[in-house]
C-alpha positions as semicolon CSV with decimal commas, in nm:
position;residue;x (nm);y (nm);z (nm)
1;M;-0,006;-0,019;0,005
2;F;0,119;0,334;-0,094
3;V;0,026;0,706;-0,022
4;V;0,068;1,033;-0,204
5;D;-0,042;1,395;-0,122
6;R;-0,307;1,559;-0,312
7;D;-0,064;1,766;-0,513
8;G;0,140;1,448;-0,621
9;L;0,432;1,510;-0,381
10;N;0,551;1,295;-0,089
11;G;0,490;0,936;-0,227
12;R;0,576;0,683;0,029
13;R;0,507;0,332;0,084
14;L;0,320;0,200;0,417
15;A;0,375;-0,184;0,382
16;A;0,646;-0,392;0,210
17;T;0,594;-0,529;-0,121
18;V;0,569;-0,897;-0,196
19;R;0,913;-0,889;-0,348
20;E;1,078;-0,719;-0,067
21;S;0,924;-0,972;0,183
22;R;1,058;-1,265;-0,008
23;G;1,397;-1,099;-0,069
24;R;1,435;-1,103;0,291
25;N;1,300;-1,451;0,326
26;Q;1,028;-1,311;0,536
27;L;0,660;-1,398;0,573
28;H;0,479;-1,123;0,360
29;R;0,285;-0,876;0,601
30;Y;0,026;-0,689;0,399
31;L;-0,224;-0,379;0,432
32;N;-0,523;-0,313;0,214
33;F;-0,735;-0,011;0,220
34;T;-1,077;-0,050;0,373
35;A;-1,226;0,291;0,466
36;V;-1,164;0,670;0,493
37;I;-1,239;0,837;0,821
38;P;-1,478;1,133;0,770
39;G;-1,297;1,451;0,885
40;N;-0,946;1,290;0,911
41;D;-0,689;1,347;0,624
42;D;-0,403;1,171;0,808
43;E;-0,565;0,824;0,921
44;I;-0,753;0,553;0,726
45;I;-0,884;0,199;0,815
46;A;-0,688;-0,083;0,656
47;S;-0,702;-0,439;0,670
48;G;-0,396;-0,678;0,709
49;N;-0,203;-0,944;0,910
50;L;0,045;-0,730;1,079
51;D;-0,023;-0,925;1,408
52;V;-0,096;-1,288;1,284
53;A;0,012;-1,431;0,967
54;D;-0,304;-1,618;0,862
55;S;-0,556;-1,370;0,989
56;T;-0,700;-1,056;0,856
57;D;-0,736;-0,774;1,130
58;L;-0,844;-0,420;1,110
59;Y;-0,594;-0,127;1,168
60;R;-0,618;0,233;1,213
61;V;-0,330;0,350;1,024
62;N;-0,140;0,688;1,026
63;L;-0,061;0,794;0,668
64;V;0,208;1,026;0,787
65;T;0,392;0,819;1,036
66;G;0,310;0,482;0,902
67;K;0,206;0,349;1,248
68;S;-0,086;0,133;1,294
69;V;-0,324;0,039;1,582
70;A;-0,542;-0,268;1,587
71;I;-0,912;-0,216;1,624
72;S;-1,030;-0,561;1,589
73;S;-0,904;-0,680;1,919
74;G;-1,145;-0,900;2,110
75;R;-1,238;-1,093;1,778
76;P;-1,453;-1,409;1,840
77;V;-1,212;-1,628;1,617
78;S;-0,839;-1,684;1,601
79;K;-0,834;-1,659;1,212
80;P;-1,085;-1,402;1,091
81;G;-1,141;-1,309;0,729
82;N;-1,394;-1,043;0,596
83;W;-1,497;-0,769;0,822
84;L;-1,796;-0,536;0,803
85;L;-1,796;-0,194;0,971
86;D;-2,100;0,012;1,078
87;D;-2,149;0,366;0,989
88;K;-1,947;0,461;1,288
89;L;-1,657;0,253;1,159
90;V;-1,710;0,000;1,444
91;P;-1,626;-0,369;1,332
92;R;-1,946;-0,548;1,385
93;V;-1,949;-0,850;1,161
94;V;-1,656;-1,096;1,086
95;S;-1,639;-1,430;0,911
96;S;-1,395;-1,718;0,941
97;F;-1,349;-2,054;0,777
98;D;-1,384;-2,376;0,987
99;E;-1,153;-2,609;0,816
100;E;-1,278;-2,909;1,013
101;K;-1,644;-2,866;0,884
102;N;-1,577;-2,697;0,562
103;E;-1,795;-2,404;0,660
104;R;-1,791;-2,043;0,650
105;V;-1,894;-1,920;0,998
106;T;-2,047;-1,543;1,047
107;Y;-2,032;-1,364;1,375
108;F;-2,224;-1,025;1,451
109;R;-2,241;-0,789;1,750
110;K;-2,509;-0,532;1,851
111;S;-2,254;-0,269;1,948
112;S;-1,872;-0,213;2,010
113;G;-1,891;-0,357;2,353
114;A;-2,155;-0,623;2,300
115;P;-2,053;-0,992;2,273
116;W;-1,995;-1,164;1,944
117;V;-2,280;-1,418;1,838
118;E;-2,264;-1,675;1,561
119;I;-2,542;-1,588;1,309
120;A;-2,465;-1,820;1,018
121;R;-2,288;-2,145;0,892
122;T;-2,263;-2,176;0,528
123;P;-2,142;-2,534;0,386
124;T;-1,885;-2,419;0,123
125;N;-1,943;-2,744;-0,070
126;R;-2,294;-2,679;-0,141
127;R;-2,234;-2,321;-0,284
128;Q;-2,474;-2,154;-0,058
129;I;-2,393;-1,788;-0,055
130;F;-2,422;-1,577;0,256
131;V;-2,239;-1,260;0,246
132;P;-2,308;-0,967;0,479
133;R;-2,263;-0,634;0,306
134;Y;-2,424;-0,361;0,514
135;I;-2,529;-0,291;0,865
136;D;-2,851;-0,075;0,877
137;P;-2,790;0,180;1,148
138;E;-3,172;0,246;1,214
139;T;-3,257;-0,121;1,232
140;N;-2,957;-0,278;1,357
141;T;-3,034;-0,561;1,053
142;L;-2,791;-0,647;0,795
143;I;-2,839;-0,641;0,425
144;I;-2,676;-0,954;0,285
145;A;-2,615;-1,107;-0,049
146;S;-2,764;-1,460;-0,087
147;N;-2,882;-1,714;-0,338
148;Q;-3,175;-1,847;-0,100
149;G;-3,467;-1,934;-0,325
150;R;-3,295;-1,806;-0,644
151;D;-3,050;-1,874;-0,917
152;T;-2,881;-1,539;-0,912
153;V;-2,736;-1,385;-0,591
154;G;-2,981;-1,093;-0,472
155;L;-2,970;-0,860;-0,173
156;F;-3,194;-0,940;0,143
157;R;-3,236;-0,802;0,468
158;F;-3,137;-1,015;0,758
159;D;-3,234;-1,018;1,116
160;P;-2,935;-1,115;1,353
161;E;-3,177;-1,161;1,637
162;T;-3,382;-1,429;1,466
163;K;-3,098;-1,541;1,218
164;T;-3,374;-1,514;0,941
165;I;-3,413;-1,335;0,613
166;T;-3,705;-1,088;0,662
167;E;-3,715;-0,921;0,326
168;T;-3,623;-0,917;-0,017
169;I;-3,446;-0,596;-0,129
170;A;-3,325;-0,645;-0,472
171;G;-3,224;-0,921;-0,761
172;H;-3,181;-0,928;-1,111
173;P;-3,296;-1,235;-1,322
174;R;-2,962;-1,287;-1,488
175;F;-2,680;-1,126;-1,287
176;D;-2,560;-1,133;-0,931
177;M;-2,584;-0,845;-0,683
178;G;-2,373;-0,789;-0,390
179;A;-2,176;-1,112;-0,414
180;D;-2,097;-1,348;-0,711
181;S;-2,183;-1,738;-0,730
182;A;-1,836;-1,800;-0,602
183;G;-1,904;-1,594;-0,283
184;A;-1,666;-1,311;-0,390
185;G;-1,768;-0,937;-0,377
186;A;-1,963;-0,786;-0,682
187;S;-2,145;-0,459;-0,711
188;G;-2,459;-0,415;-0,515
189;L;-2,458;-0,134;-0,267
190;M;-2,334;0,221;-0,304
191;L;-2,267;0,402;0,007
192;G;-2,225;0,790;0,066
193;P;-1,968;0,970;0,246
194;D;-2,143;0,920;0,572
195;R;-2,144;0,545;0,500
196;K;-2,528;0,543;0,457
197;L;-2,683;0,346;0,174
198;E;-2,750;0,563;-0,125
199;A;-2,816;0,338;-0,423
200;L;-2,830;-0,014;-0,564
201;R;-2,611;-0,127;-0,839
202;V;-2,566;-0,429;-1,075
203;N;-2,302;-0,512;-1,326
204;A;-2,567;-0,639;-1,602
205;D;-2,482;-0,627;-1,964
206;K;-2,438;-0,263;-1,891
207;P;-2,413;-0,120;-1,517
208;Q;-2,739;-0,034;-1,386
209;V;-2,813;0,182;-1,087
210;L;-3,115;0,263;-0,880
211;W;-3,081;0,568;-0,656
212;L;-3,276;0,552;-0,322
213;N;-3,285;0,927;-0,273
214;A;-3,390;1,226;-0,458
215;A;-3,064;1,393;-0,473
216;G;-2,903;1,118;-0,633
217;A;-3,167;1,040;-0,866
218;K;-3,173;1,405;-0,994
219;A;-2,808;1,428;-1,025
220;Q;-2,792;1,090;-1,229
221;A;-3,076;1,219;-1,459
222;S;-2,905;1,551;-1,517
223;I;-2,583;1,393;-1,595
224;D;-2,717;1,121;-1,821
225;V;-2,878;1,390;-2,025
226;A;-2,545;1,590;-2,060
227;L;-2,344;1,285;-2,126
228;P;-2,586;1,064;-2,356
229;G;-2,461;0,716;-2,465
230;S;-2,189;0,680;-2,176
231;V;-2,193;0,495;-1,848
232;N;-2,193;0,779;-1,597
233;E;-2,099;0,669;-1,231
234;I;-2,155;0,942;-0,985
235;A;-2,039;0,991;-0,624
236;P;-2,124;1,303;-0,401
237;N;-1,923;1,534;-0,170
238;A;-2,064;1,546;0,210
239;D;-2,332;1,805;0,138
240;R;-2,439;1,680;-0,217
241;S;-2,356;2,020;-0,361
242;K;-2,103;1,852;-0,609
243;W;-2,075;1,524;-0,771
244;L;-1,755;1,343;-0,925
245;V;-1,835;1,187;-1,238
246;S;-1,676;0,904;-1,431
247;S;-1,811;0,885;-1,783
248;Y;-1,696;0,602;-2,016
249;S;-1,814;0,367;-2,297
250;E;-1,659;0,118;-2,520
251;Q;-1,613;0,396;-2,776
252;S;-1,465;0,645;-2,524
253;P;-1,204;0,609;-2,264
254;A;-1,292;0,756;-1,929
255;H;-1,349;1,132;-1,869
256;W;-1,392;1,268;-1,523
257;Y;-1,611;1,571;-1,431
258;V;-1,730;1,772;-1,148
259;Y;-2,101;1,840;-1,155
260;D;-2,215;2,156;-0,935
261;T;-2,582;2,121;-0,863
262;Q;-2,615;2,483;-0,753
263;T;-2,502;2,623;-1,122
264;G;-2,585;2,290;-1,321
265;K;-2,223;2,327;-1,450
266;L;-2,029;2,024;-1,576
267;E;-1,651;2,068;-1,560
268;E;-1,401;1,826;-1,695
269;V;-1,118;1,773;-1,454
270;G;-0,928;1,478;-1,642
271;R;-0,936;1,210;-1,910
272;G;-0,776;0,880;-1,957
273;R;-0,585;0,755;-2,273
274;P;-0,650;1,103;-2,459
275;W;-0,454;0,962;-2,734
276;L;-0,735;0,723;-2,823
277;E;-1,013;0,975;-2,830
278;G;-1,218;0,940;-3,154
279;K;-1,032;0,618;-3,261
280;L;-1,250;0,361;-3,074
281;K;-1,515;0,273;-3,337
282;A;-1,596;-0,081;-3,249
283;K;-1,934;-0,149;-3,077
284;Q;-1,981;-0,383;-2,777
285;L;-2,315;-0,568;-2,800
286;P;-2,454;-0,815;-2,546
287;I;-2,542;-1,153;-2,662
288;R;-2,731;-1,457;-2,535
289;F;-2,671;-1,816;-2,631
290;K;-2,761;-2,153;-2,543
291;A;-2,500;-2,423;-2,498
292;R;-2,559;-2,762;-2,672
293;D;-2,693;-2,904;-2,330
294;G;-2,940;-2,636;-2,285
295;L;-2,754;-2,405;-2,063
296;D;-2,832;-2,032;-2,080
297;L;-2,507;-1,842;-2,096
298;T;-2,412;-1,459;-2,182
299;G;-2,137;-1,266;-2,330
300;Y;-2,038;-0,994;-2,555
301;I;-1,959;-0,941;-2,935
302;F;-1,753;-0,674;-3,081
303;V;-1,814;-0,557;-3,430
304;P;-1,585;-0,330;-3,619
305;E;-1,666;0,006;-3,787
306;Q;-1,708;-0,165;-4,106
307;F;-1,956;-0,441;-4,011
308;K;-2,252;-0,486;-4,226
309;K;-2,512;-0,740;-4,147
310;G;-2,477;-1,082;-4,362
311;A;-2,115;-0,977;-4,475
312;P;-1,880;-1,232;-4,369
313;L;-1,574;-1,098;-4,156
314;P;-1,276;-1,298;-3,976
315;T;-1,380;-1,383;-3,623
316;V;-1,180;-1,413;-3,314
317;V;-1,332;-1,605;-3,012
318;H;-1,159;-1,469;-2,689
319;V;-1,116;-1,725;-2,387
320;H;-1,113;-1,532;-2,071
321;G;-0,882;-1,632;-1,792
322;G;-0,952;-1,785;-1,439
323;P;-1,150;-1,957;-1,562
324;H;-1,370;-1,912;-1,265
325;V;-1,354;-1,543;-1,267
326;R;-1,581;-1,276;-1,465
327;A;-1,309;-1,093;-1,661
328;D;-1,506;-0,893;-1,884
329;Y;-1,767;-0,603;-1,827
330;F;-1,915;-0,330;-2,047
331;A;-1,626;-0,129;-2,185
332;R;-1,385;-0,279;-1,918
333;G;-1,178;-0,574;-1,874
334;F;-0,875;-0,745;-2,045
335;G;-1,088;-0,922;-2,312
336;V;-1,253;-0,578;-2,391
337;R;-0,931;-0,426;-2,449
338;E;-0,799;-0,694;-2,661
339;A;-1,144;-0,707;-2,855
340;T;-1,119;-0,336;-2,916
341;L;-0,777;-0,347;-3,070
342;L;-0,864;-0,657;-3,291
343;A;-1,193;-0,483;-3,404
344;S;-0,994;-0,180;-3,509
345;R;-0,823;-0,413;-3,745
346;G;-1,160;-0,547;-3,876
347;Y;-1,222;-0,864;-3,691
348;V;-1,553;-0,955;-3,517
349;V;-1,464;-1,085;-3,162
350;V;-1,670;-1,287;-2,940
351;L;-1,647;-1,291;-2,561
352;P;-1,836;-1,566;-2,414
353;N;-1,908;-1,597;-2,052
354;F;-1,880;-1,988;-2,039
355;R;-1,979;-2,204;-1,765
356;V;-1,787;-2,151;-1,433
357;T;-1,765;-1,777;-1,500
358;P;-1,915;-1,635;-1,169
359;G;-2,153;-1,347;-1,179
360;M;-2,440;-1,488;-1,382
361;G;-2,619;-1,731;-1,134
362;V;-2,535;-2,038;-0,947
363;K;-2,637;-2,288;-1,201
364;A;-2,410;-2,160;-1,473
365;Y;-2,120;-2,138;-1,232
366;Q;-2,175;-2,494;-1,082
367;A;-2,227;-2,645;-1,449
368;G;-1,849;-2,567;-1,498
369;F;-1,708;-2,782;-1,236
370;G;-1,495;-3,067;-1,374
371;T;-1,555;-2,953;-1,720
372;V;-1,216;-2,803;-1,824
373;G;-1,135;-2,920;-2,167
374;R;-1,484;-3,059;-2,226
375;A;-1,811;-2,862;-2,179
376;M;-1,625;-2,528;-2,131
377;S;-1,453;-2,584;-2,471
378;D;-1,802;-2,657;-2,612
379;D;-1,945;-2,325;-2,486
380;H;-1,681;-2,152;-2,690
381;E;-1,801;-2,344;-3,017
382;D;-2,147;-2,302;-2,935
383;A;-2,107;-1,917;-2,884
C-alpha cells in the first residue's frame, strides 16, 4: 500500500511489497485500504495480517508516520477473514473458515461492547451464498447477498436476532448482486460519504443503478442527459452540492467531471488515454446463447466499424482467464481491451461467459465444475 499527497508529492510506501518480503526470506505482511475516516486526512482504516500471519485484522493507520493500531481486538475467532464496519466505523461483522467442517462461519455483535454471536454457517461444498454487505444503522439489521430461493445472488434483509431473512431488497434475473456465485464481492450497494446506503447497483450487460434518494436520482438524470450514450458513475461530496462523475463507454476512454448542482455546470477535470479519443469505433453488444446441453449463457460481441449484417468477416473467439472469474464487463476488462484492438483491425470478436464464470447465477457457475477441456470448450464453439 502506497500513499501520496493531493499535489502529487511525498509518495511513500506503508507496507512492504511481496518482492521485498521474499527478498528478506520473510513472511509477507500486507495492508489493504478499507475505509476513509470522515474529517480525518491523516488516518484511514486498513485490513491486513500485521499481527497474525493467517488472520485478517483491522487497523487504524496513520498515513504520515505509517504507524498502525489494531481496532479488531477481542475478535471472536483466531483466524478472521472478511470484516464489516458500521456507519461509525466499528467492526460489527466478521467471518472465518471452519476447516474441520468445511464451513464459513459469520459472527455479529450489536455494538462495540456487545458480545459476538454466531449468526450463520454456510457449507462451502453446497455453494450457499451468505455475504453480509451492510449494517442498517436504524434497524440494526443486515443487508446480505444470498442465493436463497433463487439462481442469481440477490440482496436481502437479515435479522441477526432471529437469524432469518425478513425481506427481499433487490435481485436481477440474469446477474448476481452484492456477491457472485463463488461468494466473492460484486457490485450491489453504494454508500455515501457518511457510510449510509445511497443506491443499488448491478453489473448487468451494462451497469445499472437505482438511487434510493431524490438527490442522487436528480443528479444522475441531469448528468445522463448531458453525457448521453455513456456509463456515468457518480459520487457525491458530503453536502451533495458537487458530484464526481466518471463517464465512459466502449467507444470512449474515461472522462472525469465535477458536476455542480447549484450552477448546473459540468466541468471536465481529467481524461484517460487521450491519444485514443475518437479512434475507438467498435461496438460492444451483449449476446445470449444456449450451450448444446441447453444451458443459458451470456457474453459480448465486438463488431468493427465496417461491419454490415450478412457480410462475412474474420472472427476471433476470446477465452477469458481464471477460468472461474468474470473478466469482462461493459467497456472494461482485459478481453474488452483486446477485442477493441482486434476490432480496429477489422475482426469480429466474441467474448463468451462460458460455464464456471461467476456473476451470472449459481447454475451456470456450478455447471463448470469438472468440465475443463470438455463442456467449457463446447461453450466457446456454441457461442
